TITORLUM-25309 format. One line per field, with one value per residue (C-alpha): residue in one letter; x, y, z. Coordinates in steps of 0.001 Angstrom, whole numbers, plus 524288, in hexadecimal, padded with zeros to 5 digits. Layout:
<rs>
code [A	...]
east [X	...]
north [Y	...]
up [Z	...]
</rs>
This chain:
<rs>
code [M	N	G	K	E	A	L	D	K	L	L	E	G	N	R	R	Y	L	A	G	E	C	R	G	E	G	R	H	E	D	R	R	A	G	T	V	C	G	Q	A	P	F	A	I	V	L	G	C	S	D	S	R	V	P	P	E	I	I	F	N	S	G	I	G	D	L	F	V	I	R	V	A	G	G	V	A	G	E	F	V	L	G	S	I	E	Y	A	A	A	H	L	H	T	P	L	L	L	V	L	G	H	T	N	C	G	A	V	T	A	A	V	A	G	A	E	E	E	G	H	I	G	A	V	L	C	E	L	C	E	A	V	E	A	A	E	S	S	C	M	E	D	A	G	E	D	E	R	V	F	A	V	V	K	E	H	A	L	M	T	A	R	K	L	R	S	S	E	P	I	L	K	K	L	I	D	D	G	S	L	L	V	A	A	A	L	Y	D	I	E	S	G	V	V	S	L	L	E]
east [967ED	960EF	96082	96C0F	97486	9707A	97426	98158	98377	9808C	989DD	99472	992B6	99490	9A10A	9A651	9A2B6	9A9FD	9B5D9	9B64F	9B3E0	9A822	9A75E	99DE2	996D9	98991	98C01	98F6D	98845	985F7	97EBD	976D9	97316	96F99	965BE	95E4C	95399	951EE	957D8	95A9B	960C3	9659E	962FF	959E4	960CD	958BE	961CD	96356	9649B	9714A	97B22	985B2	97E81	97D84	979BF	97EBC	98C57	98D65	988DC	9914F	985CF	98268	9773A	96B39	9707D	96943	95B8C	95EA1	954A9	95A5B	952A8	956F1	9586C	95594	94748	93DBD	9315B	926D4	92DE7	93A73	932F4	92CAD	93A14	93F21	9333D	93546	94352	94047	933F0	9360E	944C8	94611	9512E	954F3	95AB8	9561F	960AF	95D0D	9697D	96B50	97796	97F78	97E90	970F8	96C2B	95DC4	95FD4	9682D	95D1E	952FA	95B44	95CC9	94E07	94F1E	94286	94396	93A22	93457	93627	9430F	93B03	93425	94144	94511	937D7	93A64	946B1	94001	93C98	94ADC	94F17	94571	94951	957E1	9565A	94E0B	95843	9652C	967A6	96561	973B6	9785D	97E66	97857	980E7	97DA1	96F35	96F58	976A9	96CD7	96152	96737	96887	95B13	954C4	95AF7	956A5	948E7	9478C	94BE7	941DA	93746	93A65	93A88	92C9A	92794	91BC5	917E5	923CD	93054	92BDF	92756	93462	93BD1	93343	93569	9441D	944CA	94958	95326	952A6	95ED8	96380	97137	97910	982B9	98D8D	99089	99DEF	9A300	99AB4	996D5	98945	9857A	97970	970BF	96A4F]
north [DA05E	DA627	DA084	DA86C	DA46C	D963C	D9703	D9CE5	D91E0	D8793	D8DCE	D8F08	D8089	D7DB3	D85E6	D7DD7	D7154	D75EB	D79E8	D6CCC	D7396	D6BA5	D6D54	D627B	D6B80	D66CA	D58B3	D5369	D4D6B	D5A89	D6008	D53A1	D5404	D6261	D5FB1	D54BC	D5DDB	D658D	D6B75	D7935	D7830	D84FE	D8102	D78A9	D72BB	D6D33	D6562	D5977	D4B9E	D4A2D	D4363	D4CF6	D589B	D56E6	D6454	D6184	D5EFC	D6961	D73AD	D6E18	D6DD9	D65CB	D5E66	D66FF	D71D2	D6EA6	D6A11	D6288	D5E0E	D55DF	D50EE	D4D2F	D596B	D620F	D62A1	D6925	D6108	D6143	D5943	D60E3	D6D97	D68A7	D655D	D72EB	D794E	D7184	D760E	D8427	D85BE	D7CA1	D7C7A	D8AE0	D87E2	D94DA	D8FF4	D8721	D83DD	D7D1F	D7605	D7152	D6A3F	D67B5	D5AA6	D57E4	D4AD3	D4E6C	D5B05	D53EC	D4A37	D551C	D5CA8	D5039	D4E47	D4114	D39F0	D3220	D283D	D2915	D34BB	D38ED	D3EE6	D47B0	D4D57	D500E	D5638	D5FD9	D6430	D667D	D74B0	D77EC	D70BD	D7892	D8583	D8331	D7E54	D89F3	D936B	D8F60	D8104	D7E69	D7CBA	D785D	D6B23	D6182	D6586	D73D9	D70AB	D68BD	D73A3	D7DCD	D757B	D72BD	D815E	D8459	D79C2	D7EC7	D8CAC	D8873	D8037	D8B9D	D947C	D8A38	D88C4	D9785	D986E	D8C69	D9004	D90EA	D8D6B	D907D	D9D24	DA267	D9F2B	DA56D	DB18B	DB396	DB1A8	DA4C3	D9CAA	D9EF5	D964A	D950C	D8C70	D872B	D7DDC	D739E	D6FFE	D61AB	D62CD	D6EA7	D6DAC	D7C04	D80C5	D8D0D	D954B	D968D	DA341]
up [BD1B4	BC5FE	BB846	BB32C	BBEBE	BBCBA	BAE4F	BB1CC	BBB89	BB124	BA76B	BB1CA	BB49C	BA627	BA625	BB193	BAA6A	B9E36	BA627	BAD10	BB9FC	BBE26	BCCB0	BCF8D	BD8EF	BDCBC	BD900	BE660	BF1C5	BF86B	BECB2	BEB11	BF968	BF837	BED80	BF444	BF91B	BEC91	BE083	BDBBE	BCE3B	BC893	BBA69	BB251	BA68E	B9B76	B92DB	B8A68	B8F7D	B87D9	B90AE	B8C7A	B9258	BA137	BA6B6	BB46B	BAEF3	BA45D	BAE22	BB922	BC266	BCE47	BD461	BD55B	BCC78	BBFE6	BBCC3	BB057	BA656	B9B60	B8FD4	B8220	B79EA	B859E	B81A1	B8AEB	B8B33	B959C	BA003	B9DFC	B9F62	BABEF	BB173	BAE0C	BB431	BC0A5	BC225	BBEAC	BC6D0	BD260	BD3DB	BCFDF	BC684	BC015	BB33B	BA841	B9E5F	B91AA	B8DBC	B7FCE	B7B6B	B6F34	B6820	B6D92	B686A	B697B	B61E2	B57D1	B559A	B54AC	B4AD2	B42B2	B42DD	B4980	B4C53	B58C7	B5E48	B6BCA	B7494	B6E7F	B6391	B6D65	B7190	B6370	B60EC	B6C09	B64CD	B57AB	B5A79	B5D34	B50E4	B48B6	B4EFB	B4D2D	B3F39	B3B55	B4055	B3A5F	B384A	B29DD	B2669	B33C9	B3669	B3FE9	B4B69	B4953	B4844	B54D9	B5BDB	B5728	B5B6F	B68DB	B6B2B	B65AF	B6DEB	B7A8A	B777F	B7399	B7FE3	B8862	B81BE	B8374	B91D8	B9400	B8F1F	B9659	B9E77	BA8F8	BB131	BA9D4	BA364	BB084	BB6FB	BABC4	BABF7	BBA8B	BB928	BC09E	BB502	BAA26	B9E11	B95A3	B8A7F	B88AE	B8062	B8539	B7BCB	B7E72	B7817	B7F8E	B8BD8	B8ABC	B8E45	B86A3	B88C1	B7CDC	B80F7]
</rs>
């Protein structure tokens, strides 16, 4: 499976989820037993830790299908990048999807300029670049919901661009056609996943 086929498979899984046609394939004892000796996920999903955004469910996927990395705000720090590199280089996963979502609490806090103690502040700091980029483009007269929505999209797109240029591993895999990087948005109200590019 190449990256485009993997992306189509994810989006088809989301269509089944929306239609209430979840097959539950790959969630039984046989699949679990079949993955004991190794894994071959067809997609890496970098998303938010938000409990309302479980990739395995919204993409109607099974055990061993997705290599999921979830962190508040979907930020791509050093350990996240190392996890992505592992899946792309060692498991030969052909797709990396950066998945933003509506009503993101981390983005809402970053847009509001919240100052958090401890390590929460580091997450918000990672979102500042997206806040600045979105605000400089069109958000002067926008309401808070519109601003959060714009920043969520901008952050997913910026993260995808950052990952595409990450050297030496990801850029090399992208350049040789082994890895496709895409960005998408999950609407928590409708359940729809939409590509941003």
